[in-house]
BAKOL-477664 format. One record per atom (N, C-alpha, C): x, y, z. Coordinates in steps of 0.2 Angstrom, whole numbers, padded with zeros to 4 digits, always signed. Each point is the difference from the previous one (the first is absolute). Layout:
BEGIN
XYZ;...
//
This chain:
BEGIN
+0514+1374+1220;+0003-0007+0000;-0005-0005-0001;+0002-0005-0004;-0004-0006-0002;+0003-0006+0003;-0004-0004+0003;+0003-0007+0002;+0000-0005-0006;+0005-0002-0001;+0000-0005-0006;-0003-0007+0002;-0002-0003-0005;-0003-0007+0001;+0005-0004+0003;+0007+0000-0002;+0005-0004+0004;+0000+0002+0007;+0000+0006+0002;+0000+0002+0007;-0006-0003+0004;-0006+0001-0004;-0006-0003+0003;+0000-0007+0001;+0003-0004-0004;+0001-0007+0000;+0005-0002+0006;+0005+0005+0001;+0005-0001+0005;-0003+0000+0007;-0005+0005+0001;-0003+0002+0006;-0004-0006+0001;-0004-0003-0005;-0004-0006+0002;+0004-0006+0002;+0005-0001-0004;+0005-0006+0002;+0002+0001+0007;+0002+0006+0002;+0003+0001+0007;-0006-0001+0005;-0006+0002-0001;-0005-0001+0004;-0002-0007+0001;+0001-0004-0005;-0001-0007+0000;+0005-0003+0005;+0006+0002-0001;+0006-0002+0004;-0001+0002+0008;-0003+0006+0001;-0001+0002+0006;-0006-0004+0004;-0004-0002-0004;-0006-0005+0003;+0003-0007+0002;+0005-0002-0003;+0003-0006+0001;+0003-0001+0007;+0001+0006+0003;+0004+0000+0007;+0006-0004+0000;+0005+0001-0005;+0006-0003+0000;+0001-0007-0003;-0006-0003-0002;+0001-0006-0004;+0001+0001-0007;+0005-0003-0003;+0002+0002-0007;-0006-0002-0005;-0001+0004-0005;-0005-0001-0004;+0003+0000-0007;-0002-0005-0004;+0003-0001-0007;-0003+0006-0004;+0004+0002-0005;-0002+0006-0004;-0006-0002-0004;+0000-0006-0002;-0006-0003-0004;-0007+0001+0004;+0001-0002+0007;-0006+0001+0004;-0002+0007+0001;+0005+0004+0001;-0001+0007+0001;-0004+0003-0006;+0003-0002-0006;-0003+0003-0007;-0007-0002+0000;-0001-0006+0001;-0007-0003+0000;-0005+0004+0004;+0002+0000+0007;-0004+0003+0005;-0002+0008-0002;+0005+0003-0002;+0000+0007-0001;-0002+0002-0008;-0001-0005-0004;-0002+0001-0007;+0005+0004-0003;+0007-0001+0001;+0005+0003-0004;+0003-0005-0005;+0001+0002-0006;+0003-0005-0005;+0006-0003+0003;+0001-0006-0001;+0006-0004+0003;+0007+0003-0002;+0000+0001-0007;+0006+0003-0003;+0002+0007+0004;-0005+0004+0001;+0001+0006+0003;+0002-0001+0008;-0003-0004+0003;+0001-0002+0007;+0007-0002+0001;+0003-0004-0005;+0007-0003+0001;+0005+0006+0000;-0001+0004-0005;+0004+0006-0001;+0000+0005+0006;-0006+0001+0002;-0002+0005+0006;+0003-0003+0006;-0001-0007+0001;+0003-0003+0006;+0008+0001+0001;+0003-0001-0006;+0007+0001+0000;+0002+0007+0002;-0004+0005-0003;+0002+0007+0002;-0002+0002+0007;-0005-0003+0003;-0001+0001+0007;+0006-0003+0004;+0002-0006-0002;+0006-0003+0004;+0006+0005-0001;+0001+0002-0006;+0006+0005-0001;-0001+0006+0004;-0006+0003+0001;-0001+0006+0003;+0000-0001+0008;+0001-0007+0002;+0000-0001+0007;-0007+0000+0004;-0005+0000-0004;-0007-0001+0003;-0003-0007+0001;+0003-0005-0004;-0001-0007+0001;+0006-0004+0000;-0001-0006+0002;+0006-0005+0000;-0003-0006-0004;+0005-0003-0003;-0002-0006-0003;+0003-0006+0004;-0004-0005+0001;+0002-0006+0004;+0000-0006-0005;+0005-0004+0000;+0000-0006-0005;-0002-0006+0003;-0002-0005-0004;-0002-0006+0003;-0007-0002-0002;-0002-0006+0002;-0007-0002-0001;-0005+0004+0003;+0002+0003+0006;-0005+0004+0003;+0002+0008+0000;+0004+0001-0006;+0002+0007-0001;-0005+0004-0003;+0003+0006-0001;-0005+0005-0003;+0003+0007+0002;-0005+0005+0000;+0002+0007+0002;-0003+0001+0007;+0004+0004+0004;-0002+0003+0006;+0002+0007+0001;-0004+0004+0004;+0002+0007+0001;+0007+0000+0003;+0004+0005-0002;+0007+0001+0003;+0000+0003+0006;-0006+0004+0002;-0001+0004+0006;-0007-0001+0002;-0001+0002+0006;-0007-0001+0003;-0005+0005-0005;-0006-0003+0000;-0005+0004-0005;-0001+0007+0003;+0001+0001+0006;-0001+0007+0003;+0006+0005-0002;+0005-0003-0002;+0006+0004-0002;+0001+0001-0008;-0005-0002-0004;+0000+0000-0007;-0006+0005-0002;+0002+0006-0002;-0005+0004-0002;-0002+0000-0008;-0005+0003-0002;-0002+0001-0007;+0006+0004-0003;+0002+0005+0003;+0006+0004-0002;+0006-0004-0002;+0002-0005+0005;+0005-0005-0002;-0001-0003-0006;-0006-0003-0001;-0001-0004-0006;+0000+0005-0006;-0003+0006+0000;+0000+0004-0006;+0008+0002-0001;+0003+0002+0005;+0007+0002-0001;+0004-0006-0004;-0001-0006+0002;+0003-0006-0002;-0002-0001-0008;-0006+0000-0001;-0002-0002-0007;+0000+0006-0005;-0001+0006+0002;-0001+0006-0004;+0006+0005+0001;+0004-0001+0005;+0005+0005+0001;-0002+0006+0003;-0006+0000+0003;-0002+0006+0004;-0007+0003-0002;-0002+0005+0004;-0006+0003+0000;+0001+0007-0003;-0004+0002-0005;+0001+0007-0003;-0006+0002-0004;-0002+0006+0002;-0005+0004-0004;+0002+0002-0007;+0007+0003+0000;+0003+0003-0006;+0007-0002+0000;+0002-0001-0006;+0007-0002-0002;+0005+0005+0004;-0002+0006+0000;+0005+0005+0003;+0002-0001+0007;-0005-0003+0004;+0002-0001+0007;+0005-0006+0001;+0001-0004-0004;+0005-0005+0001;+0006+0000-0005;-0001+0004-0005;+0006+0001-0005;+0001+0008-0001;+0005+0002+0003;+0001+0008+0000;+0002+0002-0006;+0003-0004-0005;+0002+0002-0006;-0005+0000-0005;-0006-0002+0001;-0006-0001-0005;-0002+0007-0002;-0001+0004+0005;-0003+0007-0002;+0005+0005+0000;+0000+0004-0005;+0004+0006+0000;-0002+0006+0004;-0006-0001+0003;-0003+0006+0004;+0001-0002+0008;+0004-0005+0001;+0001-0001+0007;+0003+0006+0004;-0003+0001+0006;+0002+0006+0004;-0004+0006-0002;-0004+0000-0005;-0004+0006-0002;-0007-0002-0001;-0002-0006+0002;-0007-0002-0002;-0004+0000+0007;-0006+0003+0000;-0004+0000+0005;-0004-0006+0002;+0000-0004-0005;-0004-0007+0000;+0004-0005+0003;+0007+0000+0000;+0004-0005+0002;-0001-0001+0007;-0001+0005+0004;-0001-0001+0008;-0006-0004+0001;-0005+0001-0004;-0007-0004+0001;+0001-0007-0002;+0004-0001-0005;+0001-0007-0002;+0005-0004+0005;+0004+0004+0003;+0005-0003+0005;-0004-0001+0007;-0005+0004+0001;-0004-0001+0006;-0005-0006-0001;-0003+0000-0006;-0004-0006-0001;+0004-0007+0000;+0006+0000-0002;+0004-0006+0000;+0001-0001+0008;+0002+0005+0004;+0001-0002+0007;-0006-0002+0003;-0006+0002-0001;-0006-0002+0003;-0001-0007-0002;+0001-0002-0007;-0001-0007-0002;+0005-0005+0003;+0006+0002+0001;+0005-0004+0003;-0002-0001+0007;-0002+0005+0004;-0002-0001+0007;-0006-0004+0000;-0005+0001-0004;-0006-0004+0001;+0001-0008-0002;+0004-0001-0006;+0001-0007-0002;+0005-0003+0005;+0004+0004+0003;+0005-0003+0005;-0004-0002+0006;-0006+0003+0002;-0003-0002+0006;-0005-0006-0001;+0000-0003-0006;-0005-0005-0002;+0005-0007+0000;+0000-0004+0005;+0003-0006+0000;-0004-0006-0003;+0004-0005-0002;-0004-0006-0002;-0004-0003+0006;+0002+0000+0006;-0003-0002+0006;-0007+0004+0001;+0001+0007-0001;-0006+0004+0001;-0005-0001-0006;+0002-0002-0006;-0005-0001-0005;-0004-0007+0001;+0004-0005+0003;-0003-0006+0002;-0005+0001+0005;+0002+0004+0005;-0005+0001+0006;-0006+0004-0002;+0001+0005-0005;-0006+0004-0003;-0005-0005-0004;+0003-0005-0003;-0004-0005-0003;-0006-0003+0004;+0003-0002+0006;-0004-0003+0005;-0006+0004+0003;
//
């Protein structure tokens, strides 16, 4: 599994929102603080809102805020929203991809690795990452 640049940017944006403790932050400010190109940040912000990870607040003091507590948003949540999930091999998430399904000794290894990754990434919350910084 490879984390895309877009997913990395989404994590950085969400970490910035988590640090704001519920105060809306403009997407321009987030982009500048996290060194994310503004055009990317705008699109990612919309995706995060659609995924239910962030909320958009309108008005002069508007911007983005987390949709849930930072302790309740994991890296797995972000990866699932941005990339559609975690997977070592295509066969673990697309059963039609491989003609050898059911007879491949390696499939169980890839499935186990996926499970371990999901468990580990699911255990890493935005709040935990911020606390680890300190």
